[in-house]
N, C-alpha and C positions, 0 to 999 in steps of 0.2 A: 585284838585291836579294839573290840567293842568295850572291854573293861577299861582299857587305857583311855579311850575317848570319853567314856561316860564319867570316869573320875575327873578328867580335866574339865568337862562341862560343869559338873557339880561344883568344883572349887571355883571356877570362873564366875558362875552365877552367884555364889555366896560372896565372893570378893566384890563384885559389882552390883550387888543387891538387885538381882534380876531373876527372872524365871523363864523357862522354856528352852527350846532347841537352840543350840549354837551352831552345830554342824548339820546341814540338811541331808546330805547324801551319805550312804554307808561307805565304809572303806572297801575298796575293790582290789582284789589281787588276781593276777593271771599267772598260771604256771608256765614257765618258760622252759620248754623241753627241747627245742631245736636250736642248734648252734647259729643258724642264720638269723633267727628271731632275736637271740641274745645280742648279736652284732648290731642289729637295727636298734634295739633298745639302748645300747651303749652309745651309739652315734646320736640318737635322739636326745638322750639325757645330757651328754657332755657338750653337744653343739647348740643346745637350746638357748643359752645366753647370747650367742652370736646371731641366731635366727630371730630372736626377739628384739634385737637391737640394743641389748644391754651393754655389749662391748662392740666397738666399731669394726674390728677385724680379728683374724686368727692370731696375730701376734699379741693382741691385748687379751685374748682368751687364754693364752698360755700363762699369763700372770694373774688371771682373775681368781680371787681367793674363795669365792662361793660356789665353786664347781669342781668336780674331780678331774677335769681335763689337765690341769697343771700337774697333778700327781701321775697321770698316765704318760705325760710327756717328760717326766723325770725332773721337773722344775721344783717340785715340792714333795716332801715326804709326809705321808699320812699312814701311820702304822695300822689303822683300822681299815684301810682301803686295800683290797687284794688286787694290786696292780698286775702281778704276774699272771694270775688266772685270766684276767680280762685280756691282757696283751697276747697271751697264748692262743686265744680264740681268733686273733687276727693274723697270726703268723708265728713260725717257730723261733725266729730271731727277733729280739727286742727292737732293733733298728727298723726292720721291715714292718713289724706290727705297728709301730708308731707312725710310720709313713702312711 
């Protein structure tokens, strides 16, 4: 991540004729080893637009294009998103996991 972010900052600074830091804090990653923690992360990430007030309700979240919730609910196909793995952590059957 450091190499990626450093390269981005260098090119950004060149393009905008500026110097110095662009991103203040380091990238932080946390190892997710427990299933319950994974479930909480998925809930947090996918429900965040609703909690932040970006979408008015759950029905609008189902069609919101900038979040993975629509793929988990089967509304949109994203080949890069491993929906089966995530849903399996919520239940053995897809319908139950989505509920």
